[in-house]
C-alpha positions in Angstrom: -0.2 0.2 0.0 1.0 3.4 -0.9 0.9 4.9 2.7 3.3 2.3 4.1 5.6 2.5 1.2 5.8 6.2 2.5 5.7 5.8 5.7 9.6 7.0 5.9 9.5 9.7 3.9 6.7 11.3 5.8 8.2 11.0 9.0 11.6 12.4 7.7 9.1 15.3 6.3 7.6 16.1 9.5 11.1 15.6 11.2 12.2 18.1 9.0 9.3 20.5 9.3 9.9 19.8 13.0 5.9 19.0 13.3 6.4 15.3 14.2 5.2 16.4 17.8 2.2 17.7 16.4 1.7 14.5 14.7 2.2 12.3 17.7 0.5 14.7 19.9 -2.2 15.5 18.6 -3.0 13.3 14.9 -2.6 10.3 15.9 -4.7 9.9 19.1 -7.4 11.8 17.1 -7.4 9.1 14.5 -8.5 6.8 17.2 -11.4 9.2 18.8 -12.4 9.3 15.1 -12.4 5.7 14.0 -14.4 4.8 17.4 -17.1 7.4 16.4 -17.3 6.1 13.0 -17.6 2.7 14.4 -20.4 3.4 17.0 -21.8 6.5 16.0 -23.0 9.4 17.6 -26.6 11.0 18.2 -27.7 14.1 17.2 -30.7 16.3 17.6 -32.3 16.2 14.1 -34.6 19.0 15.2 -31.9 21.4 16.1 -29.9 20.6 13.2 -32.5 21.2 10.9 -33.4 24.9 13.2 -29.7 25.5 12.9 -29.6 24.9 9.2 -32.8 27.0 8.4 -31.4 29.9 10.5 -28.5 29.5 8.9 -30.2 29.9 5.1 -32.1 32.8 6.6 -29.0 34.5 7.6 -27.5 33.9 4.1 -30.3 35.1 2.4 -30.2 38.2 4.3 -26.7 39.3 4.0 -27.0 38.4 -0.3 -29.6 40.6 -0.1 -27.5 43.6 1.5 -24.6 42.6 -0.7 -26.9 43.1 -3.8 -28.3 46.5 -2.0 -25.0 48.1 -1.2 -23.2 46.9 -4.9 -26.7 48.8 -6.6 -27.4 45.5 -8.3 
């Protein structure tokens, strides 16, 4: 697999860019959290999510109207 073939190159690049601690301390542990979330799932409040989406769309429409008004179109 490509990722395993390039493992040393990635490690060397992270070391050169002084980002190895970022990878080891943040990125790598996060993989386990995200994998667990993907495998077990998580609950969402669909009503709240829909309401938030509607609020965002309303704000977007208002901003669009303001932009067109300001630009004279």
